[in-house]
mmCIF file of the N, C-alpha and C atoms, coordinates in Angstrom:
data_MODEL
# 
_entry.id   MODEL 
# 
loop_
_atom_site.group_PDB 
_atom_site.id 
_atom_site.type_symbol 
_atom_site.label_atom_id 
_atom_site.label_alt_id 
_atom_site.label_comp_id 
_atom_site.label_asym_id 
_atom_site.label_entity_id 
_atom_site.label_seq_id 
_atom_site.pdbx_PDB_ins_code 
_atom_site.Cartn_x 
_atom_site.Cartn_y 
_atom_site.Cartn_z 
_atom_site.occupancy 
_atom_site.B_iso_or_equiv 
_atom_site.pdbx_formal_charge 
_atom_site.auth_seq_id 
_atom_site.auth_comp_id 
_atom_site.auth_asym_id 
_atom_site.auth_atom_id 
_atom_site.pdbx_PDB_model_num 
ATOM 1   N N  . UNK A 1 1  ? 73.896 -45.097 123.579 1.00 0.00 ? 1  UNK A N  1 
ATOM 2   C CA . UNK A 1 1  ? 73.854 -43.971 122.432 1.00 0.00 ? 1  UNK A CA 1 
ATOM 3   C C  . UNK A 1 1  ? 75.560 -43.793 122.865 1.00 0.00 ? 1  UNK A C  1 
ATOM 4   N N  . UNK A 1 2  ? 76.478 -43.202 121.768 1.00 0.00 ? 2  UNK A N  1 
ATOM 5   C CA . UNK A 1 2  ? 77.801 -42.982 122.125 1.00 0.00 ? 2  UNK A CA 1 
ATOM 6   C C  . UNK A 1 2  ? 77.653 -41.637 122.085 1.00 0.00 ? 2  UNK A C  1 
ATOM 7   N N  . UNK A 1 3  ? 78.637 -40.879 122.784 1.00 0.00 ? 3  UNK A N  1 
ATOM 8   C CA . UNK A 1 3  ? 78.810 -39.643 123.137 1.00 0.00 ? 3  UNK A CA 1 
ATOM 9   C C  . UNK A 1 3  ? 78.760 -38.567 121.718 1.00 0.00 ? 3  UNK A C  1 
ATOM 10  N N  . UNK A 1 4  ? 79.165 -39.237 120.864 1.00 0.00 ? 4  UNK A N  1 
ATOM 11  C CA . UNK A 1 4  ? 79.238 -38.543 119.567 1.00 0.00 ? 4  UNK A CA 1 
ATOM 12  C C  . UNK A 1 4  ? 77.847 -38.660 119.195 1.00 0.00 ? 4  UNK A C  1 
ATOM 13  N N  . UNK A 1 5  ? 77.288 -39.409 119.132 1.00 0.00 ? 5  UNK A N  1 
ATOM 14  C CA . UNK A 1 5  ? 76.058 -39.652 118.583 1.00 0.00 ? 5  UNK A CA 1 
ATOM 15  C C  . UNK A 1 5  ? 74.972 -38.453 119.309 1.00 0.00 ? 5  UNK A C  1 
ATOM 16  N N  . UNK A 1 6  ? 75.241 -38.501 120.824 1.00 0.00 ? 6  UNK A N  1 
ATOM 17  C CA . UNK A 1 6  ? 74.500 -37.691 121.818 1.00 0.00 ? 6  UNK A CA 1 
ATOM 18  C C  . UNK A 1 6  ? 74.861 -36.118 121.485 1.00 0.00 ? 6  UNK A C  1 
ATOM 19  N N  . UNK A 1 7  ? 75.995 -35.865 121.135 1.00 0.00 ? 7  UNK A N  1 
ATOM 20  C CA . UNK A 1 7  ? 76.442 -34.802 120.703 1.00 0.00 ? 7  UNK A CA 1 
ATOM 21  C C  . UNK A 1 7  ? 75.629 -34.442 119.240 1.00 0.00 ? 7  UNK A C  1 
ATOM 22  N N  . UNK A 1 8  ? 75.694 -35.050 118.537 1.00 0.00 ? 8  UNK A N  1 
ATOM 23  C CA . UNK A 1 8  ? 75.117 -35.103 117.050 1.00 0.00 ? 8  UNK A CA 1 
ATOM 24  C C  . UNK A 1 8  ? 73.404 -34.706 117.266 1.00 0.00 ? 8  UNK A C  1 
ATOM 25  N N  . UNK A 1 9  ? 73.046 -35.396 118.175 1.00 0.00 ? 9  UNK A N  1 
ATOM 26  C CA . UNK A 1 9  ? 71.425 -35.471 118.066 1.00 0.00 ? 9  UNK A CA 1 
ATOM 27  C C  . UNK A 1 9  ? 71.156 -34.306 118.733 1.00 0.00 ? 9  UNK A C  1 
ATOM 28  N N  . UNK A 1 10 ? 72.201 -33.643 119.967 1.00 0.00 ? 10 UNK A N  1 
ATOM 29  C CA . UNK A 1 10 ? 71.891 -32.274 120.593 1.00 0.00 ? 10 UNK A CA 1 
ATOM 30  C C  . UNK A 1 10 ? 72.187 -31.209 119.495 1.00 0.00 ? 10 UNK A C  1 
ATOM 31  N N  . UNK A 1 11 ? 73.178 -31.234 118.935 1.00 0.00 ? 11 UNK A N  1 
ATOM 32  C CA . UNK A 1 11 ? 73.337 -30.412 117.563 1.00 0.00 ? 11 UNK A CA 1 
ATOM 33  C C  . UNK A 1 11 ? 72.306 -29.981 116.887 1.00 0.00 ? 11 UNK A C  1 
ATOM 34  N N  . UNK A 1 12 ? 71.755 -31.196 116.640 1.00 0.00 ? 12 UNK A N  1 
ATOM 35  C CA . UNK A 1 12 ? 70.415 -31.272 115.517 1.00 0.00 ? 12 UNK A CA 1 
ATOM 36  C C  . UNK A 1 12 ? 69.421 -30.496 116.334 1.00 0.00 ? 12 UNK A C  1 
ATOM 37  N N  . UNK A 1 13 ? 69.311 -30.892 117.726 1.00 0.00 ? 13 UNK A N  1 
ATOM 38  C CA . UNK A 1 13 ? 68.014 -29.979 118.533 1.00 0.00 ? 13 UNK A CA 1 
ATOM 39  C C  . UNK A 1 13 ? 68.204 -28.553 118.463 1.00 0.00 ? 13 UNK A C  1 
ATOM 40  N N  . UNK A 1 14 ? 69.442 -28.226 118.777 1.00 0.00 ? 14 UNK A N  1 
ATOM 41  C CA . UNK A 1 14 ? 69.744 -26.947 118.801 1.00 0.00 ? 14 UNK A CA 1 
ATOM 42  C C  . UNK A 1 14 ? 69.403 -26.218 117.483 1.00 0.00 ? 14 UNK A C  1 
ATOM 43  N N  . UNK A 1 15 ? 69.704 -26.559 116.486 1.00 0.00 ? 15 UNK A N  1 
ATOM 44  C CA . UNK A 1 15 ? 69.318 -26.212 115.085 1.00 0.00 ? 15 UNK A CA 1 
ATOM 45  C C  . UNK A 1 15 ? 67.721 -25.950 114.783 1.00 0.00 ? 15 UNK A C  1 
ATOM 46  N N  . UNK A 1 16 ? 66.859 -27.124 115.292 1.00 0.00 ? 16 UNK A N  1 
ATOM 47  C CA . UNK A 1 16 ? 66.028 -27.158 115.016 1.00 0.00 ? 16 UNK A CA 1 
ATOM 48  C C  . UNK A 1 16 ? 65.227 -25.840 116.024 1.00 0.00 ? 16 UNK A C  1 
ATOM 49  N N  . UNK A 1 17 ? 65.642 -25.675 117.365 1.00 0.00 ? 17 UNK A N  1 
ATOM 50  C CA . UNK A 1 17 ? 65.471 -24.668 118.228 1.00 0.00 ? 17 UNK A CA 1 
ATOM 51  C C  . UNK A 1 17 ? 65.785 -23.165 117.703 1.00 0.00 ? 17 UNK A C  1 
ATOM 52  N N  . UNK A 1 18 ? 66.670 -23.288 117.218 1.00 0.00 ? 18 UNK A N  1 
ATOM 53  C CA . UNK A 1 18 ? 67.162 -21.776 116.534 1.00 0.00 ? 18 UNK A CA 1 
ATOM 54  C C  . UNK A 1 18 ? 66.343 -21.610 115.425 1.00 0.00 ? 18 UNK A C  1 
ATOM 55  N N  . UNK A 1 19 ? 65.918 -22.582 114.463 1.00 0.00 ? 19 UNK A N  1 
ATOM 56  C CA . UNK A 1 19 ? 64.976 -22.305 113.274 1.00 0.00 ? 19 UNK A CA 1 
ATOM 57  C C  . UNK A 1 19 ? 63.618 -21.750 113.691 1.00 0.00 ? 19 UNK A C  1 
ATOM 58  N N  . UNK A 1 20 ? 63.201 -22.680 114.842 1.00 0.00 ? 20 UNK A N  1 
ATOM 59  C CA . UNK A 1 20 ? 61.938 -22.385 115.283 1.00 0.00 ? 20 UNK A CA 1 
ATOM 60  C C  . UNK A 1 20 ? 61.795 -21.182 115.887 1.00 0.00 ? 20 UNK A C  1 
ATOM 61  N N  . UNK A 1 21 ? 62.757 -20.242 116.352 1.00 0.00 ? 21 UNK A N  1 
ATOM 62  C CA . UNK A 1 21 ? 62.948 -19.135 116.725 1.00 0.00 ? 21 UNK A CA 1 
ATOM 63  C C  . UNK A 1 21 ? 63.053 -17.922 115.812 1.00 0.00 ? 21 UNK A C  1 
ATOM 64  N N  . UNK A 1 22 ? 63.869 -18.095 114.960 1.00 0.00 ? 22 UNK A N  1 
ATOM 65  C CA . UNK A 1 22 ? 64.170 -17.342 113.747 1.00 0.00 ? 22 UNK A CA 1 
ATOM 66  C C  . UNK A 1 22 ? 63.933 -17.571 112.449 1.00 0.00 ? 22 UNK A C  1 
ATOM 67  N N  . UNK A 1 23 ? 63.405 -18.642 111.964 1.00 0.00 ? 23 UNK A N  1 
ATOM 68  C CA . UNK A 1 23 ? 63.092 -19.046 110.749 1.00 0.00 ? 23 UNK A CA 1 
ATOM 69  C C  . UNK A 1 23 ? 64.368 -19.334 109.854 1.00 0.00 ? 23 UNK A C  1 
ATOM 70  N N  . UNK A 1 24 ? 64.284 -19.026 108.747 1.00 0.00 ? 24 UNK A N  1 
ATOM 71  C CA . UNK A 1 24 ? 65.286 -19.451 107.866 1.00 0.00 ? 24 UNK A CA 1 
ATOM 72  C C  . UNK A 1 24 ? 65.931 -18.167 107.830 1.00 0.00 ? 24 UNK A C  1 
ATOM 73  N N  . UNK A 1 25 ? 65.491 -16.860 108.374 1.00 0.00 ? 25 UNK A N  1 
ATOM 74  C CA . UNK A 1 25 ? 66.449 -15.518 107.784 1.00 0.00 ? 25 UNK A CA 1 
ATOM 75  C C  . UNK A 1 25 ? 66.567 -15.195 109.456 1.00 0.00 ? 25 UNK A C  1 
ATOM 76  N N  . UNK A 1 26 ? 67.654 -15.735 109.874 1.00 0.00 ? 26 UNK A N  1 
ATOM 77  C CA . UNK A 1 26 ? 67.746 -14.902 111.201 1.00 0.00 ? 26 UNK A CA 1 
ATOM 78  C C  . UNK A 1 26 ? 67.990 -13.411 111.403 1.00 0.00 ? 26 UNK A C  1 
ATOM 79  N N  . UNK A 1 27 ? 68.022 -13.106 112.635 1.00 0.00 ? 27 UNK A N  1 
ATOM 80  C CA . UNK A 1 27 ? 67.920 -11.730 112.697 1.00 0.00 ? 27 UNK A CA 1 
ATOM 81  C C  . UNK A 1 27 ? 69.410 -11.136 112.510 1.00 0.00 ? 27 UNK A C  1 
ATOM 82  N N  . UNK A 1 28 ? 69.807 -10.042 111.719 1.00 0.00 ? 28 UNK A N  1 
ATOM 83  C CA . UNK A 1 28 ? 70.880 -9.723  111.224 1.00 0.00 ? 28 UNK A CA 1 
ATOM 84  C C  . UNK A 1 28 ? 71.326 -8.172  112.147 1.00 0.00 ? 28 UNK A C  1 
ATOM 85  N N  . UNK A 1 29 ? 70.239 -7.668  113.171 1.00 0.00 ? 29 UNK A N  1 
ATOM 86  C CA . UNK A 1 29 ? 70.789 -6.833  113.625 1.00 0.00 ? 29 UNK A CA 1 
ATOM 87  C C  . UNK A 1 29 ? 70.742 -5.182  112.908 1.00 0.00 ? 29 UNK A C  1 
ATOM 88  N N  . UNK A 1 30 ? 69.844 -5.465  111.663 1.00 0.00 ? 30 UNK A N  1 
ATOM 89  C CA . UNK A 1 30 ? 69.599 -4.367  110.920 1.00 0.00 ? 30 UNK A CA 1 
ATOM 90  C C  . UNK A 1 30 ? 68.976 -3.278  111.979 1.00 0.00 ? 30 UNK A C  1 
ATOM 91  N N  . UNK A 1 31 ? 67.711 -3.796  112.671 1.00 0.00 ? 31 UNK A N  1 
ATOM 92  C CA . UNK A 1 31 ? 67.198 -2.759  113.568 1.00 0.00 ? 31 UNK A CA 1 
ATOM 93  C C  . UNK A 1 31 ? 67.793 -1.980  114.487 1.00 0.00 ? 31 UNK A C  1 
ATOM 94  N N  . UNK A 1 32 ? 69.023 -2.467  115.183 1.00 0.00 ? 32 UNK A N  1 
ATOM 95  C CA . UNK A 1 32 ? 69.641 -2.000  115.790 1.00 0.00 ? 32 UNK A CA 1 
ATOM 96  C C  . UNK A 1 32 ? 70.924 -1.032  114.890 1.00 0.00 ? 32 UNK A C  1 
ATOM 97  N N  . UNK A 1 33 ? 71.127 -1.089  114.105 1.00 0.00 ? 33 UNK A N  1 
ATOM 98  C CA . UNK A 1 33 ? 71.680 -0.527  113.237 1.00 0.00 ? 33 UNK A CA 1 
ATOM 99  C C  . UNK A 1 33 ? 71.191 1.031   112.779 1.00 0.00 ? 33 UNK A C  1 
ATOM 100 N N  . UNK A 1 34 ? 69.783 0.714   112.580 1.00 0.00 ? 34 UNK A N  1 
ATOM 101 C CA . UNK A 1 34 ? 68.910 2.039   112.258 1.00 0.00 ? 34 UNK A CA 1 
ATOM 102 C C  . UNK A 1 34 ? 68.693 2.737   113.252 1.00 0.00 ? 34 UNK A C  1 
ATOM 103 N N  . UNK A 1 35 ? 68.684 2.305   114.452 1.00 0.00 ? 35 UNK A N  1 
ATOM 104 C CA . UNK A 1 35 ? 68.508 2.639   115.692 1.00 0.00 ? 35 UNK A CA 1 
ATOM 105 C C  . UNK A 1 35 ? 69.794 3.661   116.143 1.00 0.00 ? 35 UNK A C  1 
ATOM 106 N N  . UNK A 1 36 ? 70.801 2.948   115.984 1.00 0.00 ? 36 UNK A N  1 
ATOM 107 C CA . UNK A 1 36 ? 72.017 3.949   116.201 1.00 0.00 ? 36 UNK A CA 1 
ATOM 108 C C  . UNK A 1 36 ? 72.280 4.876   115.308 1.00 0.00 ? 36 UNK A C  1 
ATOM 109 N N  . UNK A 1 37 ? 72.039 5.019   113.890 1.00 0.00 ? 37 UNK A N  1 
ATOM 110 C CA . UNK A 1 37 ? 72.069 5.675   112.787 1.00 0.00 ? 37 UNK A CA 1 
ATOM 111 C C  . UNK A 1 37 ? 70.980 7.095   113.311 1.00 0.00 ? 37 UNK A C  1 
ATOM 112 N N  . UNK A 1 38 ? 69.748 6.429   113.846 1.00 0.00 ? 38 UNK A N  1 
ATOM 113 C CA . UNK A 1 38 ? 68.763 7.546   114.060 1.00 0.00 ? 38 UNK A CA 1 
ATOM 114 C C  . UNK A 1 38 ? 69.182 8.232   115.290 1.00 0.00 ? 38 UNK A C  1 
ATOM 115 N N  . UNK A 1 39 ? 69.765 7.615   116.284 1.00 0.00 ? 39 UNK A N  1 
ATOM 116 C CA . UNK A 1 39 ? 70.375 8.117   117.344 1.00 0.00 ? 39 UNK A CA 1 
ATOM 117 C C  . UNK A 1 39 ? 71.594 9.148   117.308 1.00 0.00 ? 39 UNK A C  1 
ATOM 118 N N  . UNK A 1 40 ? 72.395 8.819   116.214 1.00 0.00 ? 40 UNK A N  1 
ATOM 119 C CA . UNK A 1 40 ? 73.499 9.800   116.089 1.00 0.00 ? 40 UNK A CA 1 
ATOM 120 C C  . UNK A 1 40 ? 72.891 11.030  115.034 1.00 0.00 ? 40 UNK A C  1 
ATOM 121 N N  . UNK A 1 41 ? 72.001 10.863  114.429 1.00 0.00 ? 41 UNK A N  1 
ATOM 122 C CA . UNK A 1 41 ? 71.266 12.022  113.472 1.00 0.00 ? 41 UNK A CA 1 
ATOM 123 C C  . UNK A 1 41 ? 70.862 12.694  114.397 1.00 0.00 ? 41 UNK A C  1 
ATOM 124 N N  . UNK A 1 42 ? 70.131 12.575  115.450 1.00 0.00 ? 42 UNK A N  1 
ATOM 125 C CA . UNK A 1 42 ? 69.141 13.418  116.243 1.00 0.00 ? 42 UNK A CA 1 
ATOM 126 C C  . UNK A 1 42 ? 70.403 14.014  117.125 1.00 0.00 ? 42 UNK A C  1 
ATOM 127 N N  . UNK A 1 43 ? 71.366 13.304  117.935 1.00 0.00 ? 43 UNK A N  1 
ATOM 128 C CA . UNK A 1 43 ? 72.395 13.951  118.414 1.00 0.00 ? 43 UNK A CA 1 
ATOM 129 C C  . UNK A 1 43 ? 72.894 14.974  117.614 1.00 0.00 ? 43 UNK A C  1 
ATOM 130 N N  . UNK A 1 44 ? 73.198 14.682  116.543 1.00 0.00 ? 44 UNK A N  1 
ATOM 131 C CA . UNK A 1 44 ? 73.780 16.056  115.484 1.00 0.00 ? 44 UNK A CA 1 
ATOM 132 C C  . UNK A 1 44 ? 72.692 17.048  115.451 1.00 0.00 ? 44 UNK A C  1 
ATOM 133 N N  . UNK A 1 45 ? 71.412 16.595  115.249 1.00 0.00 ? 45 UNK A N  1 
ATOM 134 C CA . UNK A 1 45 ? 70.434 17.760  115.256 1.00 0.00 ? 45 UNK A CA 1 
ATOM 135 C C  . UNK A 1 45 ? 70.487 18.632  116.400 1.00 0.00 ? 45 UNK A C  1 
ATOM 136 N N  . UNK A 1 46 ? 70.471 17.972  117.615 1.00 0.00 ? 46 UNK A N  1 
ATOM 137 C CA . UNK A 1 46 ? 70.280 18.681  118.771 1.00 0.00 ? 46 UNK A CA 1 
ATOM 138 C C  . UNK A 1 46 ? 71.741 19.657  119.010 1.00 0.00 ? 46 UNK A C  1 
ATOM 139 N N  . UNK A 1 47 ? 72.848 19.099  118.620 1.00 0.00 ? 47 UNK A N  1 
ATOM 140 C CA . UNK A 1 47 ? 73.980 20.197  118.596 1.00 0.00 ? 47 UNK A CA 1 
ATOM 141 C C  . UNK A 1 47 ? 74.073 21.086  117.520 1.00 0.00 ? 47 UNK A C  1 
ATOM 142 N N  . UNK A 1 48 ? 73.438 20.941  116.180 1.00 0.00 ? 48 UNK A N  1 
ATOM 143 C CA . UNK A 1 48 ? 73.399 21.906  115.370 1.00 0.00 ? 48 UNK A CA 1 
ATOM 144 C C  . UNK A 1 48 ? 72.537 22.857  115.944 1.00 0.00 ? 48 UNK A C  1 
ATOM 145 N N  . UNK A 1 49 ? 71.188 22.647  116.278 1.00 0.00 ? 49 UNK A N  1 
ATOM 146 C CA . UNK A 1 49 ? 70.263 23.545  116.944 1.00 0.00 ? 49 UNK A CA 1 
ATOM 147 C C  . UNK A 1 49 ? 70.766 24.219  118.076 1.00 0.00 ? 49 UNK A C  1 
ATOM 148 N N  . UNK A 1 50 ? 71.506 23.874  118.979 1.00 0.00 ? 50 UNK A N  1 
ATOM 149 C CA . UNK A 1 50 ? 72.510 24.225  120.024 1.00 0.00 ? 50 UNK A CA 1 
ATOM 150 C C  . UNK A 1 50 ? 73.548 25.532  119.440 1.00 0.00 ? 50 UNK A C  1 
ATOM 151 N N  . UNK A 1 51 ? 74.185 25.272  118.305 1.00 0.00 ? 51 UNK A N  1 
ATOM 152 C CA . UNK A 1 51 ? 75.063 26.150  117.856 1.00 0.00 ? 51 UNK A CA 1 
ATOM 153 C C  . UNK A 1 51 ? 74.463 27.174  117.565 1.00 0.00 ? 51 UNK A C  1 
ATOM 154 N N  . UNK A 1 52 ? 73.307 26.675  116.714 1.00 0.00 ? 52 UNK A N  1 
ATOM 155 C CA . UNK A 1 52 ? 72.398 27.946  116.126 1.00 0.00 ? 52 UNK A CA 1 
ATOM 156 C C  . UNK A 1 52 ? 71.886 29.095  117.145 1.00 0.00 ? 52 UNK A C  1 
ATOM 157 N N  . UNK A 1 53 ? 71.343 28.527  118.256 1.00 0.00 ? 53 UNK A N  1 
ATOM 158 C CA . UNK A 1 53 ? 70.922 29.377  119.465 1.00 0.00 ? 53 UNK A CA 1 
ATOM 159 C C  . UNK A 1 53 ? 72.048 30.184  120.107 1.00 0.00 ? 53 UNK A C  1 
ATOM 160 N N  . UNK A 1 54 ? 73.156 29.414  119.974 1.00 0.00 ? 54 UNK A N  1 
ATOM 161 C CA . UNK A 1 54 ? 74.528 30.211  120.350 1.00 0.00 ? 54 UNK A CA 1 
ATOM 162 C C  . UNK A 1 54 ? 74.778 31.506  119.577 1.00 0.00 ? 54 UNK A C  1 
ATOM 163 N N  . UNK A 1 55 ? 74.954 31.125  118.283 1.00 0.00 ? 55 UNK A N  1 
ATOM 164 C CA . UNK A 1 55 ? 75.420 31.921  117.384 1.00 0.00 ? 55 UNK A CA 1 
ATOM 165 C C  . UNK A 1 55 ? 74.343 33.156  117.410 1.00 0.00 ? 55 UNK A C  1 
ATOM 166 N N  . UNK A 1 56 ? 73.229 33.154  117.929 1.00 0.00 ? 56 UNK A N  1 
ATOM 167 C CA . UNK A 1 56 ? 72.041 34.152  117.733 1.00 0.00 ? 56 UNK A CA 1 
ATOM 168 C C  . UNK A 1 56 ? 72.876 35.419  118.561 1.00 0.00 ? 56 UNK A C  1 
ATOM 169 N N  . UNK A 1 57 ? 73.835 35.128  119.581 1.00 0.00 ? 57 UNK A N  1 
ATOM 170 C CA . UNK A 1 57 ? 74.493 36.171  120.429 1.00 0.00 ? 57 UNK A CA 1 
ATOM 171 C C  . UNK A 1 57 ? 73.309 36.987  120.814 1.00 0.00 ? 57 UNK A C  1 
ATOM 172 N N  . UNK A 1 58 ? 73.208 36.231  122.187 1.00 0.00 ? 58 UNK A N  1 
ATOM 173 C CA . UNK A 1 58 ? 72.029 36.587  123.042 1.00 0.00 ? 58 UNK A CA 1 
ATOM 174 C C  . UNK A 1 58 ? 72.572 38.121  123.810 1.00 0.00 ? 58 UNK A C  1 
ATOM 175 N N  . UNK A 1 59 ? 71.318 38.715  124.154 1.00 0.00 ? 59 UNK A N  1 
ATOM 176 C CA . UNK A 1 59 ? 71.705 39.843  125.220 1.00 0.00 ? 59 UNK A CA 1 
ATOM 177 C C  . UNK A 1 59 ? 71.800 39.291  126.450 1.00 0.00 ? 59 UNK A C  1 
ATOM 178 N N  . UNK A 1 60 ? 72.528 40.444  127.102 1.00 0.00 ? 60 UNK A N  1 
ATOM 179 C CA . UNK A 1 60 ? 73.202 39.889  128.594 1.00 0.00 ? 60 UNK A CA 1 
ATOM 180 C C  . UNK A 1 60 ? 72.225 39.652  129.510 1.00 0.00 ? 60 UNK A C  1 
ATOM 181 N N  . UNK A 1 61 ? 70.697 39.993  129.010 1.00 0.00 ? 61 UNK A N  1 
ATOM 182 C CA . UNK A 1 61 ? 69.534 39.679  129.767 1.00 0.00 ? 61 UNK A CA 1 
ATOM 183 C C  . UNK A 1 61 ? 69.188 38.227  129.966 1.00 0.00 ? 61 UNK A C  1 
ATOM 184 N N  . UNK A 1 62 ? 69.322 37.337  128.373 1.00 0.00 ? 62 UNK A N  1 
ATOM 185 C CA . UNK A 1 62 ? 69.223 35.924  128.041 1.00 0.00 ? 62 UNK A CA 1 
ATOM 186 C C  . UNK A 1 62 ? 70.021 35.154  128.643 1.00 0.00 ? 62 UNK A C  1 
ATOM 187 N N  . UNK A 1 63 ? 71.201 35.381  128.504 1.00 0.00 ? 63 UNK A N  1 
ATOM 188 C CA . UNK A 1 63 ? 72.054 34.566  128.767 1.00 0.00 ? 63 UNK A CA 1 
ATOM 189 C C  . UNK A 1 63 ? 72.085 33.911  130.361 1.00 0.00 ? 63 UNK A C  1 
ATOM 190 N N  . UNK A 1 64 ? 71.824 34.479  131.526 1.00 0.00 ? 64 UNK A N  1 
ATOM 191 C CA . UNK A 1 64 ? 71.861 33.689  132.664 1.00 0.00 ? 64 UNK A CA 1 
ATOM 192 C C  . UNK A 1 64 ? 70.620 32.649  132.543 1.00 0.00 ? 64 UNK A C  1 
ATOM 193 N N  . UNK A 1 65 ? 69.460 32.695  131.931 1.00 0.00 ? 65 UNK A N  1 
ATOM 194 C CA . UNK A 1 65 ? 68.480 31.973  131.700 1.00 0.00 ? 65 UNK A CA 1 
ATOM 195 C C  . UNK A 1 65 ? 68.654 30.587  130.885 1.00 0.00 ? 65 UNK A C  1 
ATOM 196 N N  . UNK A 1 66 ? 69.610 31.056  129.846 1.00 0.00 ? 66 UNK A N  1 
ATOM 197 C CA . UNK A 1 66 ? 70.069 30.078  128.917 1.00 0.00 ? 66 UNK A CA 1 
ATOM 198 C C  . UNK A 1 66 ? 71.030 29.159  129.546 1.00 0.00 ? 66 UNK A C  1 
ATOM 199 N N  . UNK A 1 67 ? 71.794 29.832  130.417 1.00 0.00 ? 67 UNK A N  1 
ATOM 200 C CA . UNK A 1 67 ? 72.921 28.908  130.974 1.00 0.00 ? 67 UNK A CA 1 
ATOM 201 C C  . UNK A 1 67 ? 72.348 27.967  132.204 1.00 0.00 ? 67 UNK A C  1 
ATOM 202 N N  . UNK A 1 68 ? 71.259 28.747  132.928 1.00 0.00 ? 68 UNK A N  1 
ATOM 203 C CA . UNK A 1 68 ? 70.671 27.890  133.822 1.00 0.00 ? 68 UNK A CA 1 
ATOM 204 C C  . UNK A 1 68 ? 69.902 26.387  133.107 1.00 0.00 ? 68 UNK A C  1 
ATOM 205 N N  . UNK A 1 69 ? 69.247 27.035  131.932 1.00 0.00 ? 69 UNK A N  1 
ATOM 206 C CA . UNK A 1 69 ? 68.256 25.844  131.451 1.00 0.00 ? 69 UNK A CA 1 
ATOM 207 C C  . UNK A 1 69 ? 69.316 25.023  130.786 1.00 0.00 ? 69 UNK A C  1 
ATOM 208 N N  . UNK A 1 70 ? 70.469 25.049  130.560 1.00 0.00 ? 70 UNK A N  1 
ATOM 209 C CA . UNK A 1 70 ? 71.509 24.143  129.826 1.00 0.00 ? 70 UNK A CA 1 
ATOM 210 C C  . UNK A 1 70 ? 72.444 23.821  130.728 1.00 0.00 ? 70 UNK A C  1 
ATOM 211 N N  . UNK A 1 71 ? 72.553 23.986  132.122 1.00 0.00 ? 71 UNK A N  1 
ATOM 212 C CA . UNK A 1 71 ? 73.392 23.533  132.874 1.00 0.00 ? 71 UNK A CA 1 
ATOM 213 C C  . UNK A 1 71 ? 74.014 21.959  132.922 1.00 0.00 ? 71 UNK A C  1 
ATOM 214 N N  . UNK A 1 72 ? 73.219 21.479  132.406 1.00 0.00 ? 72 UNK A N  1 
ATOM 215 C CA . UNK A 1 72 ? 73.349 19.574  132.539 1.00 0.00 ? 72 UNK A CA 1 
ATOM 216 C C  . UNK A 1 72 ? 73.947 19.426  131.190 1.00 0.00 ? 72 UNK A C  1 
ATOM 217 N N  . UNK A 1 73 ? 74.220 20.400  130.214 1.00 0.00 ? 73 UNK A N  1 
ATOM 218 C CA . UNK A 1 73 ? 74.854 20.149  128.860 1.00 0.00 ? 73 UNK A CA 1 
ATOM 219 C C  . UNK A 1 73 ? 76.357 19.915  128.911 1.00 0.00 ? 73 UNK A C  1 
ATOM 220 N N  . UNK A 1 74 ? 76.778 19.021  128.373 1.00 0.00 ? 74 UNK A N  1 
ATOM 221 C CA . UNK A 1 74 ? 78.665 18.492  128.647 1.00 0.00 ? 74 UNK A CA 1 
ATOM 222 C C  . UNK A 1 74 ? 79.288 19.812  127.889 1.00 0.00 ? 74 UNK A C  1 
ATOM 223 N N  . UNK A 1 75 ? 78.557 20.368  127.007 1.00 0.00 ? 75 UNK A N  1 
ATOM 224 C CA . UNK A 1 75 ? 79.619 21.145  126.542 1.00 0.00 ? 75 UNK A CA 1 
ATOM 225 C C  . UNK A 1 75 ? 79.321 22.716  126.767 1.00 0.00 ? 75 UNK A C  1 
ATOM 226 N N  . UNK A 1 76 ? 80.264 23.293  127.353 1.00 0.00 ? 76 UNK A N  1 
ATOM 227 C CA . UNK A 1 76 ? 80.274 24.612  128.129 1.00 0.00 ? 76 UNK A CA 1 
ATOM 228 C C  . UNK A 1 76 ? 79.651 25.479  127.102 1.00 0.00 ? 76 UNK A C  1 
ATOM 229 N N  . UNK A 1 77 ? 79.025 26.599  127.688 1.00 0.00 ? 77 UNK A N  1 
ATOM 230 C CA . UNK A 1 77 ? 78.416 28.131  126.769 1.00 0.00 ? 77 UNK A CA 1 
ATOM 231 C C  . UNK A 1 77 ? 79.644 28.651  126.558 1.00 0.00 ? 77 UNK A C  1 
ATOM 232 N N  . UNK A 1 78 ? 79.640 29.188  125.492 1.00 0.00 ? 78 UNK A N  1 
ATOM 233 C CA . UNK A 1 78 ? 81.001 29.926  124.898 1.00 0.00 ? 78 UNK A CA 1 
ATOM 234 C C  . UNK A 1 78 ? 81.067 30.969  125.659 1.00 0.00 ? 78 UNK A C  1 
# 
C-alpha cells in the first residue's frame, strides 16, 4: 500500500469515527453559547440587585453588616 493510499484510508477512518461520535449533525456549540448568555444574564441580575440594595440608603446601623457580608465583592461599597 502506498503512502497516499494509507493516508486516504486513515482519512476515511477518521471521518467514520467522527460520524460515529457526532452523526450527520455535528455539535455546533449552541449549548455553550446558551450557558454563556445565561451566565451573563445572571451576573447582570446580581449587579442590578446589588445596585438596588445600595440605593436603599441604609441606616448607619446596617452598613457594617452589609459591608462584612459583601467583603469579597469586587465592587466597592459606595
